[in-house]
N, C-alpha and C positions, 0 to 999 in steps of 0.2 A: 489436523488436531492444535497447532501454531493459532491457526487463525479464527479459529472457533475459540479460543480462549480471548483472542484479542477482540472478538466480537460481546461476546459475555460481558466482559471488563467494560467494552464502551457501553452498552445496555444499562448495567449496573450504575455506571458514571451518571448516565442521565435521567434515570428514577429522582435523583438529587442534587442536579450541577452545581458548582459551585467550589470553593476552593479547602479539598479534602483529601483524605486516603484514596477515595474513589479516583479522583482524577489521576492523583499518580499513578494508581494500576491501570487507568485507563493509557496513559501516556507511556507506560512502562511495556503496556501488553502490545500498542501500536509500534512502540519501537521494537522490538523483536520479531512482532509480524513484518514489520517493513524489511528489515535485518533478512528474515528468512524469504522473503518475496524476493530480495534483490539477489542472493545467492544460490535460490534452488532454480534461476529465473534461467541463469546460463545453461541448463540443461532442455531449456525449452527449443522445439526444432518446429518450424515451417511455417503453417499459418497461427499455431497458440503461441509462438515467439513474437510474432508481429501483432498479433490483439493484446497479449498479456503483456509485453512493453508498453506498447502505444496507451494501454488502460492505463497501467503503474506510472507513467511519465504524465498523463494527465490529471490520474488522481493527486496527484502531488501539487502540482502548477493549481488545480481547486482549492486544495488545501492553504497553499498561499495566501489565494485570492481570498480566502474565507477568510483567512487570520486579518489580511490586509483590512478588509472591510469591517470586522470586528472591532479594529484598533478605531476606526472612526466614528464607531458607533452605527453603522448603517443595518438596518434591518435584513438587509436582503443576504448577510453574510451565512444565514442558516442555507439558503437555496445552493448556495458554493459548495457549502460542506454537506448538503447531502447529496448531490454530483458527485464527489468527491467519493463516499462512502460508496455510491452505486458502481462507479469504476474501479474502487480498491475490488468490490466483490468480481467482477468480471477479470478481473489481475487473477481472483483467487481460483477462479472456475477455469483458467487455460494452464493456471498450475494442475488441477486437477483433471482435464482430459488430457492435457500435455505429460502424463505420469513421470513426473520426476520425480516421485518416490523410488521408482524403480533403476536408480541410475547406478545402482549397484556398490561396489565398494569404493568407487571413484569420490574422493574428497576435492582436488582439486579441480575449479570450474574449467569444462572445454571450451575451446575460441568459440568466439559468438560474436561476431559482428554486431546484430542486432542488440546486445547485452550491451556491449562498448558503447555503441550509438546510442544509447538510451541513458546510461550512466552519465556520461558528457552531457546530454538533455539535461539531466535532473539536477546534475552540479550548477547549469547555467541556468536553469529557471528558479531554485530556490537559493 
């Protein structure tokens, strides 16, 4: 549900891009969605963890590349941005397939080496 709302806000922004409340809502929803992915990703195991975290780290690297290219008014920024969205979708699918919603009453994330290494990669990338 969190990621669906983020997707809807993004689509709403791109109907009329520019500085407006739509952009603010898009960025806020993207931030909440990213936080959700980072938190719930700790419950992923096995292949879902590897695919989910690899795609999330890659998506953030692509978003950064997109932003850097847009600062230089390079038109290739949109390609990187689209790739980042596709990778974000893969991460969301890994969360769905990994069944993180059934973690029960556990609110403290379990120890997950893949998640911890991925967070370090995110910090170094962004």
